[in-house]
N, C-alpha and C positions, 0 to 999 in steps of 0.2 A: 312495650310489653308484648304486643301482638307479633306473631311470626317467630318468636323465640321458642327454643326447645323447652318443654315443660319437665320439671323434676317434681316428683311427689315427696312431700314432707309429712311427717306425722308428729302430732303433739297431743298431750293430754291436758285438758283444762277442766275446771269445774263446770258442771252442767249449766249453771246460770250464765257463765261466760260464753259457753257455746251457743246458748239460746240468744243471747244478746248479739253475738257476732252474726248469727244467721238472720236475725231480724234487721240489723243495720245493713247487711249485704242486700237483703230483699228490698229494703226501703230505697236503696241507691240503685237498684236494678242490676246488681252485680252477683256473680257467683261467689261463694264463700272464698274460693281460691283467689279470684280477682280482687275481692275486698281485702284479704290479708296481704296480698302483694302491694296494694295501694298503701296500706298502713305502713308496711316496711319501707317502701320508697319514700313516703312522707317523713318517716322517722330518720332515715338515712340522709335525706336532703336537708335536714335541720328545720323543716317546716314546723314540726311540733314544738321544738325548743323556741323558735321565734314566736310562736303563738303564745306559749306560756310566759315568755319574757314580756311580750306586749301586754298581756293581761296583768302581770305583776306591776308593770309601770303604770297602767291605768288605775289599778287599785291604790298604789302609793300616791299618785297625783290627786286622787279624789277621796282619800281616806276620811277627810273631815266631813264630807257629805254623808258617807256611810255611818260615821260616828253619830252625826246629828240625827239621822233616821233611826238608828238604834235607840238613842236616848229618848226620842219622841215616842217610841213604842214600848219602852221598858218602864214598868211601874217604879215610882220613887223608892230607892233603897234596894232594888232587886236587879241591878245591872249584872248581866252575864259576865263570867270571867273570861 
């Protein structure tokens, strides 16, 4: 990313999305431009898809544990749909 020519992009997003992006960039010590570039690179590299797939596999493998926990916290006859 460093040393490459920069191109300015423009995008309109909801105010809450803009604030969230600014906060996350600051939390990571990045400019908003560098943060957005990182998100795009992660997405293009498939990192996000692999993470979502891994989370889905984890949930599928451990669904019975989550079901048991939900059953233990739900009053009799009031199980969520």
